[in-house]
N, C-alpha and C positions, 0 to 999 in steps of 0.2 A: 504493500500500500504506500503510495507516494503522498507526501505532505503538500497540500496546496499552498500557494504563495501567501494567502491571507490567513492561514491557520498557524497560530503559534504552537510551539512544542508543548507537550503535556508534561508538566512537572510530576515527578513520582518519587516516593520514598521507598526504598527497598531495605528490609531488615534481613541481614545475613547472619547465620550462626547455626548452631545445632538445635535439634528439637529439645523441648523441656528447658529452654533458657529464658522464658518469660516474654516471648515475642507477642503473644496474644495480649498480655498485660500492657505492653508498650503500645501495641496497635490500638487498643481501646482508650488508653490514656491520650494518645495523640488525637484520637477521634473526638475528644472534648474541645479541641481547638477549632474555631470556626473555619480555619483554612484547610485542615487535614480531615481525611475520612478513610478509615481503615477498611480493607477488603479481605483481611485474613490471608490464607495461603492460596493465592490465585493459581499458582502452578499446579497444585494438587487438584484444583477444581477443573482446570481446562484439559488435564490429561484424559484422553478418551478411554484409556484402559481402566480408569477408576470409576467411570459411570456415576458421577456424583449426583446427578439429577434423578436417578431412578427412585431413591428413597424419600425425596422431598424433605430433606433435613431442615432443622431449625436454624435460622440466622440469628446472630446476636441482637438483632432489632426486635426479636420476639415473635417473628412470623415465620411460617414455613417458606421454603425457597420459592415456591410458585407464587406466593402472595407478597414476597419482599419487593419493595419499590425498586431495588437495584438488581438482585439476583434473579428476580422473575423475568424481566426483559433480557438480562444477560444470558440466562439459561435458554430462552427461546432462540436467541441469536446463535448460540453455540449448537443447539439441536438442528437448526436449519443449515448449519455449515459443519455437520459432523465429520465430513471427509477432509476438511481443511487441515493443513499442517499446524503444528503447535504455535508457530510464530503468528500465523494468521488468526488463530483462536485468541491469542493474547491481545492482538490488535482489536478484535471484535469487543472484548471486554472493556478496553479503554474507550472505544467509540461509544459504547452504551453509557459508560461513566460520564463522558462529556455531555451526552444528550440529557441524562437525568440530572446531573449536578452542576453543569456549566463548566466553562474552561478555567475558572479561577480556583476551583477546589483541587486539592492535591491528594491523589490516592496513595494509601500506604499498603504495600504488598509485603506480607510477612512470610513469604515462601521459604526463605532462609537458605536454600540450596545454592551452591556456586553455579550449577548448570542452569538454574532458573535465573540467576543474576546475569549469566552470559546471554541468555535469551533476551532479557530486557535490554541489555546493552546493545544488542543487534538492531533494535528498533529505532529508526531515525526520528520517529515522532516523539521520543521520550527525552526529557531533560532529567537526568538521574541524580539522586542523592542516596548515599548508602550509610546505614548504621550497622556496625559489626557488634553483635550482642553475644556476650560470653557469660558463663555462670561458673561459680566455684565448683571444682570437680567433685567435692564431697557432697554438696547439695544436689548436683546433677546426678551423681551415682544413686543416691537415695531415691530421687524422683524416678529414675529409670527402673530401679528395683521394685518400687511401688507399682509402676505400670505393668511390670512383668508378673507380679503376683495377682493383680486384678484381672489380667487377660492372658492366661497361660496359652490359650489356643492361638492367640495372635503371634506368639513367639515359637509356635510349633514348627515342625519340619516343613509343613505345607501352609504355614500361616502368612499373614500379610507382611510381617517383618521380613521374611525371606523374599517375598515378591518385590518389595520395595528395593531391597539390595540387588536382586537379580535384574531389575530394570537398568541398573548402572553397570553391572558386571555379571552377566548371566553365566558365563563359563565357570568362574570361581564358585559361584553359589551352588551350581549343580554338584560340585565336589564337596563343598563345606556345609551344605544345608542340614545334614544329619547332626552336625555339632552345635547348631544354633540353640536348641533347647538346653543343652548343657552349659554353653558359654554364657548365655544371657542371664543365668541365675547367679553369676559370680561377680562380686564387686570389682575384682581386679580387671575383668573384661571391660567394664565401663571406664575405669581409669585409663586404660590403654587406648580405648576407642576415643575417649574425650581428647586425649593428647594428640593422637594421630590426626583426627578430623580438624581440630583447631589449628594444628601446624599446617595442614593442607589448605585451610582457608587463608591463613596468613601468607602462604606461598602464592596462592592464587591472586590475592590482592596486590602483592608485590610484582608478580609477573605481568599482570594486566595494567599495572600502574593506575589503580583505582583509588581515588581520594575517598576517605571515609571517616566517620566518627566512631571511635571505639568506646564502648561503655559496657558495664556489667549489670547483671540482674541484681547483684548485691548493692551496687551504687544506686540503682533505681528504687529497689525495695526498701533499703534502709535509710536513704537520704534523698527522697524524691524532691523536696523543695530546693535542694542545691543542684540536683542533676537535671531536672526537666528544663530549667532556664538555659542550661548549656546546650540542650538539644534544639531549643527554639533559636538560640543564637547561631547554631550551625546552619539552620535553615533560613536565617535572616527573617524570622517570623516574630511577631509581637508576642511578648510573654503572656501566658494565660495559666496561672497556677493557683488561682484563688481556691478552687475546689478540686481536690485530687481524686474524688470518687469517680469511677467510670460508669456509674449507673445511667448518666445522661449522655454517654458517648453516642455520637452519630454514626459510629462505624457499623459496617455490615460484614461481620465475620461469619462466613459459612463453614470454612474448614480452619480449625485451630484448637485451642484448649477446650476440652469437653465441658469445663465450668464457665464458658464464655458468657452464658446468659444467667448464671446464678446470681440473684440479687444480693445475697450475703457476701459473695466474693467481689461484688462490684461496688460495695459501699466505700471503698477507699483502696489505696495501695497497701497491701498487706504482704509482708515478706514471709515466705514459707520457710520456717526455721526447723523443720523436722530433723534435718541432719545433725543439729546440735545435740539432740538427745538420742541419737541412734549410734551404733558402734560398728556397723558393717564396713565402714570406710577406714577403720583404724589400721588394719593390717596392710592394705595396699598403700596407704599414706605413709606408713613407716618404711616399707620396702622400696617404693617407687619415689625416691627422694627428688629425682630430677623433675618428675611431673609436679610435685608439690612446689618446687622452686618456680617452675613455669607458671603454675596456678597463682602464686603470690604476685608475680610480676605482671601478668596479663589481666587478671580479674580485678585487682585493686590498683591498677595503673593510675587512674585519675585521683584517687585518694592519696596514693604515695607521692604523686607529683604535685598535689595541692591544687589541681586545676578546678575542682568543684567547690573549693573552700574560699577561693579568692573573692 
C-alpha cells in the first residue's frame, strides 16, 4: 500500500520484550492519555493461523470482539482479506484505526516480538517509537511458573506453547517438543530463557540501529509517578499522570493479559510482588550469577542511573 501525498504517516508505539513483562499494564496505562490508544498484541490477532475471531473474545473495552467499536470493523476487514499476507493485514488494521479514531490518535501495539517489530518497521506508512520492556528475572520466572501450573495442557507436547515456538523454528521443535513438559516446570529453564531472549532482543536493537526507550516492569510498578512522565517525555507528549488507574483507559486490548478487563486489577498500578515470598528462584539465582548481574544492570538501569529521580 502506497502512502498518498496528502496523508501523513501514522505514529505508532511498539512495546518490545518478553511475555509476562507487564506490556498489557503499560498498554492500558498509556490508553489513559488522550493521545494514545492501546490495541494489545496486534501481531497475534492478525496471524491467520491463530483464528482469533472464531471465539468472539472479550476486548478490554468490555465488549465482545464483534461489538467492539474498533475490533468489530477491524475483524470484518481482516475476514474479507483472509488471503492477504501479514504485512497487508497489519496495514488493514491501521487503516481501520485511522477511520475510527482519526489521524491524531496514536496506536500502541504490545506485540513484543522482534519479528513483529520488523514487520512494523517495513511499513512506510508508520512513524515508529519503541519501548523495550524488561522484568526482573525472579519475578518473570514466578509468573511463568504460575502460568505453567494453571494451564499444564498449554505446555504439553502438542500444546500451544510448542506451536508458538514451532512457528519460528519448526525443525528444532519437532526434535525438542517431547522435552517441553519437563523443561517448562523448572525455574532454571526460565532463567536461561529470560537471559537468552533478552540478549537476543538487545542484539536485534543494536543490529537494526533502532532508537528506543528502555524501562522495566519494576520501575513502572513500583515508581509509576516518576516513570510515566519519562515515557511521555520520550514521546514528546503532554504529561497526564493525575490518575494512575487504568479503569478509564480507552485502549482496546483483544489479545494480552487475561486480567485485562478485571476491575480490581484496573483500579491502579499494582506491582505483582509474588516472587518476594516465593523461593523457587533461589537456586538458579545462586548458581547463575552472570544472569543475576545482567538482571541488576538491565532491569534497574534507570534507577541506578538516577534518570527517573531527576
